[in-house]
C-alpha positions in Angstrom: -14.2 4.2 38.7 -10.6 4.9 38.1 -9.5 5.1 34.5 -7.8 1.9 33.3 -4.0 2.2 33.1 -3.0 3.3 29.6 0.7 3.6 28.6 2.3 3.7 25.2 0.2 1.6 22.8 1.2 -2.0 23.3 -1.2 -4.9 23.0 1.3 -7.7 22.7 0.7 -10.8 24.8 -2.5 -9.4 26.3 -5.7 -11.4 26.8 -8.4 -9.8 24.8 -12.1 -10.0 23.9 -13.0 -9.2 20.3 -16.1 -7.2 19.8 -18.0 -5.7 16.8 -21.2 -4.0 15.8 -22.2 -4.9 12.2 -25.2 -3.7 10.2 -27.8 -6.3 9.1 -27.4 -5.0 5.6 -23.6 -5.5 5.6 -22.0 -8.0 3.2 -20.1 -9.4 6.2 -21.5 -12.6 7.6 -22.1 -12.5 11.4 -20.3 -15.8 11.9 -17.3 -14.5 10.0 -17.4 -10.9 11.2 -14.4 -11.2 13.5 -12.2 -13.4 11.2 -10.1 -10.5 9.9 -9.9 -8.9 13.3 -8.7 -12.2 14.8 -6.0 -12.3 12.1 -5.0 -8.7 13.1 -4.8 -9.4 16.8 -2.9 -12.6 16.3 -0.4 -10.6 14.1 -0.1 -8.2 17.1 0.6 -11.1 19.5 -2.8 -10.9 21.3 -4.4 -14.0 22.9 -8.2 -14.1 22.1 -10.2 -15.3 25.1 -13.7 -14.3 24.0 -15.8 -12.8 21.2 -19.0 -10.7 21.1 -20.9 -9.5 18.0 -24.0 -7.3 17.9 -26.1 -6.8 14.8 -27.7 -3.4 14.7 -28.3 -0.8 12.1 -26.1 1.9 13.6 -23.6 1.7 16.5 -24.8 3.3 19.7 -23.6 7.0 19.6 -22.4 6.8 23.2 -21.1 3.2 23.7 -21.1 1.6 20.2 -22.8 -1.5 21.7 -26.4 -1.4 23.0 -27.1 -1.3 26.7 -27.8 -5.1 26.9 -24.7 -6.1 25.0 -22.6 -3.7 27.0 -23.7 -5.4 30.2 -22.9 -8.8 28.6 -19.5 -7.6 27.7 -18.9 -6.4 31.2 -19.7 -9.8 32.6 -17.5 -11.5 30.0 -14.5 -9.4 31.0 -14.9 -10.5 34.6 -15.4 -14.2 33.6 -12.4 -14.6 31.3 -10.2 -12.0 33.1 -9.6 -10.0 29.9 -7.0 -7.3 29.9 -8.4 -5.4 27.0 -11.3 -5.3 24.5 -10.5 -4.9 20.8 -13.3 -3.5 18.7 -13.6 -4.1 15.0 -15.2 -0.7 14.7 -13.5 2.6 14.7 -14.6 4.3 17.9 -15.0 8.0 18.6 -13.0 9.3 21.6 -16.2 9.6 23.7 -17.3 6.0 22.8 -13.9 4.6 23.8 -13.9 6.6 27.1 -17.5 5.5 28.0 -16.8 1.8 27.3 -13.6 2.0 29.4 -15.5 3.6 32.3 -18.2 1.0 32.1 -16.0 -2.1 31.8 -12.9 -1.0 33.7 -10.8 -2.4 30.8 -8.6 -0.8 28.2 -10.4 -0.4 24.9 -8.6 -0.7 21.6 -10.4 0.0 18.3 -9.6 -1.2 14.8 -7.4 1.8 13.9 -5.4 1.7 17.1 -4.7 -2.0 16.6 -3.5 -1.5 13.0 -1.3 1.4 14.2 0.2 -0.9 16.8 1.0 -3.6 14.2 2.5 -1.0 11.9 4.6 0.4 14.7 5.9 -3.1 15.5 6.8 -3.9 11.9 8.3 -0.5 11.0 12.0 -1.1 10.4 13.2 1.7 8.1 13.6 5.4 9.0 10.8 6.3 6.6 8.4 3.7 7.9 9.0 4.8 11.5 8.4 8.4 10.7 5.2 7.5 8.9 3.8 5.3 11.7 4.7 7.9 14.4 2.9 10.6 12.5 -0.2 8.5 12.0 -0.2 7.6 15.7 0.1 11.2 16.9 -2.7 12.3 14.6 -4.9 9.5 15.8 -4.1 10.0 19.5 -4.4 13.8 19.5 -8.2 14.0 20.1 -7.8 11.1 22.6 -5.3 12.7 25.0 -7.8 13.1 27.8 -8.5 9.4 27.7 -4.9 8.3 27.5 -3.3 10.3 30.3 -4.4 11.1 33.8 -1.9 13.8 34.7 -4.3 16.6 33.7 -4.3 18.6 36.9 -3.8 22.4 36.6 -0.2 23.5 37.1 1.2 26.7 38.4 2.6 29.3 36.0 5.9 31.1 36.9 8.8 33.1 35.6 10.6 31.1 32.9 8.0 28.2 33.0 7.2 28.8 29.4 3.4 28.5 29.9 0.6 30.6 31.1 -0.7 30.6 34.7 -3.1 27.8 35.4 -2.6 26.1 32.0 -3.8 22.5 31.9 -1.2 19.8 31.4 -3.5 18.6 28.6 -2.9 21.8 26.7 0.9 21.5 27.2 0.8 18.0 25.9 -1.3 19.0 22.9 1.1 21.8 22.1 4.1 19.5 22.3 2.3 16.9 20.1 1.5 19.5 17.5 5.1 20.6 17.4 6.2 17.0 16.9 3.6 16.5 14.1 5.0 19.5 12.3 8.5 18.2 12.6 7.5 14.7 11.3 5.6 16.2 8.3 8.7 18.3 7.4 11.0 15.2 7.6 8.6 13.1 5.6 8.3 15.8 3.0 12.1 15.6 2.6 12.0 11.8 2.3 9.1 12.1 -0.2 11.1 14.5 -2.4 14.1 12.2 -2.3 11.9 9.2 -3.3 10.3 11.1 -6.1 13.8 12.0 -7.5 14.9 8.4 -7.1 11.8 7.0 -8.9 11.9 9.7 -11.6 15.5 8.8 -12.4 14.4 5.3 -13.3 12.9 6.8 -16.5 14.9 4.4 -18.6 13.7 1.3 -16.7 10.2 -0.1 -16.9 8.7 -0.6 -13.5 5.9 -2.9 -12.4 4.3 -2.7 -8.9 2.5 -5.3 -6.9 -0.5 -4.0 -5.0 -3.2 -5.8 -3.1 -4.9 -6.7 0.1 -2.6 -7.6 2.9 -1.5 -11.3 3.0 -2.5 -11.8 -0.6 0.9 -13.3 -1.3 2.6 -10.3 -3.0 6.0 -11.0 -1.5 5.8 -14.7 -2.3 4.9 -13.9 -5.9 7.8 -11.4 -6.1 10.2 -14.1 -5.0 8.8 -16.6 -7.5 9.1 -14.1 -10.4 12.5 -12.6 -9.6 14.3 -15.2 -7.5 14.7 -12.5 -4.8 14.8 -13.4 -1.1 12.2 -11.0 0.1 10.8 -11.7 3.6 7.5 -13.5 3.6 5.2 -14.6 6.5 1.7 -15.9 6.8 0.4 -12.9 8.7 -1.1 -9.5 8.0 1.2 -6.5 7.1 4.4 -8.6 7.0 5.7 -6.0 4.5 5.6 -2.3 5.2 8.4 -0.9 3.1 8.5 -0.9 -0.6 11.1 -3.3 -2.0 12.3 -3.3 -5.6 14.0 -6.2 -7.4 15.2 -6.8 -11.0 12.9 -9.1 -13.0 14.4 -10.6 -16.2 11.6 -11.0 -18.8 12.3 -13.6 -21.6 13.1 -12.1 -25.0 12.5 -8.7 -23.5 15.1 -7.7 -21.0 15.3 -6.4 -17.4 12.6 -4.5 -15.6 12.0 -3.4 -12.0 9.4 -5.1 -9.9 8.2 -3.4 -6.6 6.4 -5.0 -3.7 4.3 -2.5 -1.7 2.5 -2.4 1.6 -0.8 -4.3 1.7 -4.2 -2.8 2.3 -7.1 -3.7 4.5 -10.7 -2.5 4.9 -11.2 0.6 7.0 -7.5 1.4 6.9 -6.9 4.4 9.2 -7.1 7.6 7.2 -4.0 9.1 8.9 -2.1 5.9 8.1 -3.0 6.1 4.4 -2.0 9.7 4.3 1.3 9.0 6.0 2.2 6.2 3.6 1.7 8.2 0.4 5.4 8.5 -0.2 5.9 4.8 0.3 3.4 4.2 -2.5 5.2 6.5 -4.8 6.6 3.4 -6.6 3.0 2.3 -7.4 2.1 5.8 -8.6 5.0 6.0 -11.0 4.8 2.4 -12.2 4.3 1.6 -15.9 2.0 -1.3 -14.9 0.2 -2.5 -11.7 -0.3 -6.1 -10.8 -3.3 -6.3 -8.4 -2.7 -9.5 -6.4 -5.7 -11.2 -4.8 -6.0 -14.1 -2.5 -8.5 -16.2 -4.5 -8.9 -18.7 -1.7 -10.3 -16.0 0.7 -14.1 -16.1 1.0 -14.1 -12.2 1.0 -12.1 -12.0 -2.3 -14.5 -9.7 -4.1 -14.7 -7.3 -1.2 -10.9 -7.3 -1.0 -10.8 -6.3 -4.6 -13.1 -3.4 -4.0 -11.2 -2.3 -0.9 -7.9 -2.1 -2.8 -9.5 -0.1 -5.6 -11.0 2.3 -3.0 -7.6 2.9 -1.3 -5.9 3.4 -4.7 -8.5 6.0 -5.6 -8.0 7.7 -2.2 -4.2 8.1 -2.8 -4.6 9.1 -6.4 -3.2 6.0 -8.2 -4.8 5.1 -11.5 -5.7 1.4 -11.6 -7.8 1.2 -14.8 -5.2 -0.8 -16.6 -4.0 -3.0 -13.7 -3.7 -6.7 -14.3 -5.8 -8.7 -11.8 -3.9 -11.7 -10.5 -5.8 -14.4 -8.6 -3.1 -15.9 -6.4 -3.1 -18.9 -4.1 -5.2 -21.1 -6.5 -3.4 -24.1 -4.9 -5.4 -23.5 -1.7 -8.9 -23.6 -3.4 -10.5 -26.9 -2.7 -13.7 -26.3 -4.7 -12.5 -25.3 -8.2 -15.9 -24.2 -9.2 -15.4 -21.1 -7.0 -12.4 -20.2 -9.1 -14.4 -20.8 -12.3 -17.1 -18.3 -11.0 -14.4 -15.7 -10.4 -12.9 -16.2 -13.8 -16.3 -15.7 -15.4 -16.8 -12.4 -13.5 -13.2 -11.2 -14.0 -12.5 -12.6 -17.4 -9.2 -10.7 -17.9 -7.7 -12.0 -14.7 -4.7 -14.3 -14.5 -4.9 -17.3 -12.1 -1.6 -18.3 -10.5 0.0 -20.0 -7.6 3.2 -18.3 -6.4 4.0 -21.5 -4.4 3.5 -24.1 -7.1 4.4 -21.9 -10.1 1.1 -22.6 -11.8 0.2 -19.8 -14.2 3.4 -17.8 -13.8 4.4 -18.3 -17.5 1.1 -16.9 -18.6 1.4 -13.9 -16.2 4.9 -13.2 -17.5 3.7 -13.2 -21.1 0.7 -11.0 -20.2 3.1 -8.5 -18.6 5.3 -8.5 -21.7 2.4 -8.0 -24.0 1.0 -5.1 -21.9 4.4 -3.4 -21.6 5.0 -3.8 -25.4 2.0 -1.6 -26.1 4.0 1.3 -24.5 7.0 0.8 -26.8 7.8 1.5 -30.4 10.4 0.0 -32.8 12.3 2.8 -34.4 14.9 3.0 -37.2 17.3 5.9 -36.9 19.9 6.9 -39.5 22.4 9.4 -38.2 26.1 10.5 -38.4 28.4 8.5 -36.2 29.5 11.9 -34.7 26.0 12.5 -33.3 27.1 11.6 -29.8 24.2 13.1 -27.9 21.6 11.0 -29.8 23.7 7.8 -29.7 24.2 8.3 -25.9 20.5 8.8 -25.4 19.7 5.6 -27.3 22.3 3.6 -25.4 20.9 4.8 -22.1 17.1 4.7 -22.8 16.5 2.0 -25.4 17.3 -1.5 -26.4 19.5 -1.6 -29.5 18.2 -4.4 -31.7 20.6 -3.9 -34.7 23.4 -1.6 -35.8 24.7 -1.1 -39.4 27.4 1.3 -40.6 27.7 2.9 -44.0 30.6 1.8 -46.3 32.7 4.7 -45.3 31.7 4.4 -41.6 30.4 8.0 -41.5 26.8 7.0 -40.7 25.1 4.4 -38.6 21.6 3.0 -38.9 20.1 1.7 -35.6 17.0 -0.3 -35.0 15.9 0.1 -31.4 13.0 -0.5 -29.0 12.2 2.6 -27.1 9.5 3.8 -24.7 6.9 5.9 -26.6 7.1 8.5 -23.8 10.8 9.1 -24.5 10.5 9.7 -28.3 9.8 13.5 -28.0 13.1 13.8 -25.9 15.4 12.4 -28.6 17.9 14.9 -29.9 17.4 14.9 -33.7 19.0 17.2 -36.3 18.9 17.9 -40.0 21.3 15.0 -40.7 19.2 12.5 -38.8 16.2 10.5 -40.0 13.8 8.6 -37.7 11.1 6.1 -38.8 8.6 4.5 -36.5 7.7 0.9 -37.4 4.2 0.9 -38.8 4.2 4.6 -39.6 4.9 6.1 -43.0 6.2 9.5 -41.9 9.9 10.2 -41.5 11.0 12.7 -38.8 14.1 14.9 -39.0 15.4 17.8 -36.9 14.2 18.9 -33.4 12.1 16.0 -32.0 9.2 13.7 -32.6 6.0 15.7 -31.7 3.9 14.7 -28.7 0.7 14.3 -30.9 2.5 11.7 -33.0 3.5 9.7 -30.0 0.0 9.7 -28.6 -1.3 8.2 -31.9 0.9 5.2 -31.6 
């Protein structure tokens, strides 16, 4: 049988059958096994014309599905005239090739589908680089399955390749060269992003993280009044967006909306998007936004924590936010969640319910990272006064009778205290502490005790 025609990955407007192999011990209900995959293919623009689910302990090593189910799938393809089959499993190159040969239909696995969605939604230079890199790393071991021009070619003077070299080997070498180029460009982008984020030292930053379609962008709009793009589909947001958030009686901070996660997110994709998630890594506080109306809410929470662990982001102090409470018909389900996650905040970004409590919780949590200090210094101490103007909130300012000295009360990040330029003529007191500091700087061990 001839190989099905495969061009550049594109599943939009195709008729597809959804298939999956799930373990009997899996938390996923067989009736709901394809719900998330259906959401993914609808996001990609695919028309679903059939579904097939097999329950077995382990996928078949050669064809993922068992022999009987594979025959059933083959008949279904003919009956509904499907153009592709989308698996909720991640298939090995040999599994994909064997199923294609058996059914005569293009096979797309979960990772390939997600990569297609990301490629469609990538708008910025950085996102496009990240998606292309992830695609190339995914497709490299699958070149033999993707292309059919693998005949041996003649070598020759100036041909740039050895005699009898396979086209596959040439393609693989070109792919590896492009991968190296993309990694270099992404490394440059990552260094620029790190510099940009680190220069926000004087701004508090809060990052929204969570499962895709949990309502992060809607919540961002509700909190900041920003006009961030929102849509009721998976992976509507790929690029990190940062907006100013004015906290009552506190001041302005930065709020970032990051790419959403999903279970079994392709490893290459996670690795490629590390720089995009630099905002979350450097944030003073994480808001873990959860769709509380989703029946898989607890699994979504675990999935997000797993991805954060994989990319090295500490989530121990994250605030759990149960969003979309307006969509919950049985309120007892929300009560059960509240009992299990007693520190979580319940909100509705659409109706505004709970947003005041969330804002106050953020203020209280951020306040623990700040100290109120009183500094008495000569008015000519320009370096220190400039530091305070740039990196603290001045609460009060009093001058001596001869205007030679000034006493400032300021709220400042504890992490910035050791960097203050003190001298012999300057005294610094930390509210709640008896010791007075003069000269050099506040020692790190003192800051850590606060």
